[in-house]
N, CA, C and O atoms as a Tripos MOL2 file, in Angstrom:
@<TRIPOS>MOLECULE
protein
   72    71    18     0     0
PROTEIN
NO_CHARGES

@<TRIPOS>ATOM
      1 N         -49.2010  -54.5660  109.8870 N.3       1 UNK1
      2 CA        -47.9610  -54.6680  109.0530 C.3       1 UNK1
      3 C         -46.4570  -55.4530  110.0840 C.2       1 UNK1
      4 O         -45.2900  -55.4590  109.6900 O.2       1 UNK1
      5 N         -46.9440  -56.0220  111.3840 N.am      2 UNK2
      6 CA        -45.9300  -56.5130  111.8590 C.3       2 UNK2
      7 C         -44.9460  -58.1270  110.9880 C.2       2 UNK2
      8 O         -43.8620  -58.6570  111.2320 O.2       2 UNK2
      9 N         -45.8160  -58.3450  110.1690 N.am      3 UNK3
     10 CA        -44.9810  -59.2190  108.8880 C.3       3 UNK3
     11 C         -43.7990  -58.3190  108.3590 C.2       3 UNK3
     12 O         -42.6930  -58.8240  108.1640 O.2       3 UNK3
     13 N         -44.0060  -57.1740  108.1600 N.am      4 UNK4
     14 CA        -42.9450  -56.1290  107.4770 C.3       4 UNK4
     15 C         -41.4430  -56.3350  108.4180 C.2       4 UNK4
     16 O         -40.2530  -56.5250  108.1690 O.2       4 UNK4
     17 N         -42.2290  -56.1830  109.5110 N.am      5 UNK5
     18 CA        -40.6930  -55.3560  110.5260 C.3       5 UNK5
     19 C         -40.1100  -56.9630  110.7720 C.2       5 UNK5
     20 O         -38.9020  -57.1010  110.9650 O.2       5 UNK5
     21 N         -41.2150  -58.4440  110.7550 N.am      6 UNK6
     22 CA        -40.6860  -59.4910  110.7680 C.3       6 UNK6
     23 C         -39.6990  -59.9700  109.4850 C.2       6 UNK6
     24 O         -38.7770  -60.7740  109.3490 O.2       6 UNK6
     25 N         -40.4050  -59.0370  108.6400 N.am      7 UNK7
     26 CA        -39.0440  -59.4240  106.9040 C.3       7 UNK7
     27 C         -37.7390  -58.9240  107.3120 C.2       7 UNK7
     28 O         -36.6050  -59.3590  107.1120 O.2       7 UNK7
     29 N         -38.3120  -57.5870  108.1260 N.am      8 UNK8
     30 CA        -36.7930  -56.6660  107.9850 C.3       8 UNK8
     31 C         -35.6750  -57.3110  109.1790 C.2       8 UNK8
     32 O         -34.4600  -57.1230  109.2310 O.2       8 UNK8
     33 N         -36.4140  -58.0070  109.9600 N.am      9 UNK9
     34 CA        -35.5640  -58.2830  111.1720 C.3       9 UNK9
     35 C         -34.8880  -59.8520  110.4490 C.2       9 UNK9
     36 O         -33.8440  -60.3320  110.8900 O.2       9 UNK9
     37 N         -35.3090  -60.2030  109.8370 N.am     10 UNK10
     38 CA        -35.2700  -61.5610  109.5050 C.3      10 UNK10
     39 C         -34.0700  -61.2480  108.3340 C.2      10 UNK10
     40 O         -33.0370  -61.9180  108.3240 O.2      10 UNK10
     41 N         -34.2750  -60.3460  107.5200 N.am     11 UNK11
     42 CA        -32.9670  -59.9130  106.2890 C.3      11 UNK11
     43 C         -31.8870  -59.2190  107.0890 C.2      11 UNK11
     44 O         -30.7520  -59.3130  106.6210 O.2      11 UNK11
     45 N         -32.0780  -58.3580  108.5150 N.am     12 UNK12
     46 CA        -30.9450  -58.2020  109.0700 C.3      12 UNK12
     47 C         -30.0820  -59.4370  109.8580 C.2      12 UNK12
     48 O         -28.8530  -59.5150  109.8710 O.2      12 UNK12
     49 N         -30.9460  -60.3040  110.4570 N.am     13 UNK13
     50 CA        -29.9450  -61.6260  110.8230 C.3      13 UNK13
     51 C         -29.2220  -62.3780  110.2430 C.2      13 UNK13
     52 O         -28.2680  -62.9730  110.7440 O.2      13 UNK13
     53 N         -29.7330  -62.4600  108.6990 N.am     14 UNK14
     54 CA        -29.4820  -63.1100  107.4990 C.3      14 UNK14
     55 C         -27.6870  -62.5990  107.1610 C.2      14 UNK14
     56 O         -26.7510  -63.3060  106.7890 O.2      14 UNK14
     57 N         -27.7240  -61.2220  107.4460 N.am     15 UNK15
     58 CA        -26.8270  -60.6180  107.1070 C.3      15 UNK15
     59 C         -25.8690  -60.9100  108.1590 C.2      15 UNK15
     60 O         -24.8690  -61.6050  107.9750 O.2      15 UNK15
     61 N         -26.1390  -60.4500  109.0990 N.am     16 UNK16
     62 CA        -25.1490  -60.9810  110.1820 C.3      16 UNK16
     63 C         -24.5380  -62.4880  110.0800 C.2      16 UNK16
     64 O         -23.3400  -62.7670  110.0250 O.2      16 UNK16
     65 N         -25.8210  -63.5510  110.0670 N.am     17 UNK17
     66 CA        -25.5890  -64.6990  110.2180 C.3      17 UNK17
     67 C         -24.1220  -64.6470  109.1900 C.2      17 UNK17
     68 O         -23.0110  -64.9810  109.6010 O.2      17 UNK17
     69 N         -24.4420  -64.1040  107.6470 N.am     18 UNK18
     70 CA        -23.1480  -64.5380  106.4800 C.3      18 UNK18
     71 C         -22.0030  -63.7250  107.1280 C.2      18 UNK18
     72 O         -20.8790  -63.7360  106.6270 O.2      18 UNK18
@<TRIPOS>BOND
     1     1     2 1
     2     2     3 1
     3     3     4 2
     4     3     5 am
     5     5     6 1
     6     6     7 1
     7     7     8 2
     8     7     9 am
     9     9    10 1
    10    10    11 1
    11    11    12 2
    12    11    13 am
    13    13    14 1
    14    14    15 1
    15    15    16 2
    16    15    17 am
    17    17    18 1
    18    18    19 1
    19    19    20 2
    20    19    21 am
    21    21    22 1
    22    22    23 1
    23    23    24 2
    24    23    25 am
    25    25    26 1
    26    26    27 1
    27    27    28 2
    28    27    29 am
    29    29    30 1
    30    30    31 1
    31    31    32 2
    32    31    33 am
    33    33    34 1
    34    34    35 1
    35    35    36 2
    36    35    37 am
    37    37    38 1
    38    38    39 1
    39    39    40 2
    40    39    41 am
    41    41    42 1
    42    42    43 1
    43    43    44 2
    44    43    45 am
    45    45    46 1
    46    46    47 1
    47    47    48 2
    48    47    49 am
    49    49    50 1
    50    50    51 1
    51    51    52 2
    52    51    53 am
    53    53    54 1
    54    54    55 1
    55    55    56 2
    56    55    57 am
    57    57    58 1
    58    58    59 1
    59    59    60 2
    60    59    61 am
    61    61    62 1
    62    62    63 1
    63    63    64 2
    64    63    65 am
    65    65    66 1
    66    66    67 1
    67    67    68 2
    68    67    69 am
    69    69    70 1
    70    70    71 1
    71    71    72 2
@<TRIPOS>SUBSTRUCTURE
     1 UNK1         2 RESIDUE 1 A UNK
     2 UNK2         6 RESIDUE 1 A UNK
     3 UNK3        10 RESIDUE 1 A UNK
     4 UNK4        14 RESIDUE 1 A UNK
     5 UNK5        18 RESIDUE 1 A UNK
     6 UNK6        22 RESIDUE 1 A UNK
     7 UNK7        26 RESIDUE 1 A UNK
     8 UNK8        30 RESIDUE 1 A UNK
     9 UNK9        34 RESIDUE 1 A UNK
    10 UNK10       38 RESIDUE 1 A UNK
    11 UNK11       42 RESIDUE 1 A UNK
    12 UNK12       46 RESIDUE 1 A UNK
    13 UNK13       50 RESIDUE 1 A UNK
    14 UNK14       54 RESIDUE 1 A UNK
    15 UNK15       58 RESIDUE 1 A UNK
    16 UNK16       62 RESIDUE 1 A UNK
    17 UNK17       66 RESIDUE 1 A UNK
    18 UNK18       70 RESIDUE 1 A UNK
């Protein structure tokens, strides 16, 4: 379930980037 964590991190990074 590492992909799940990766997706969450990506979503968080997207929010910070925005």
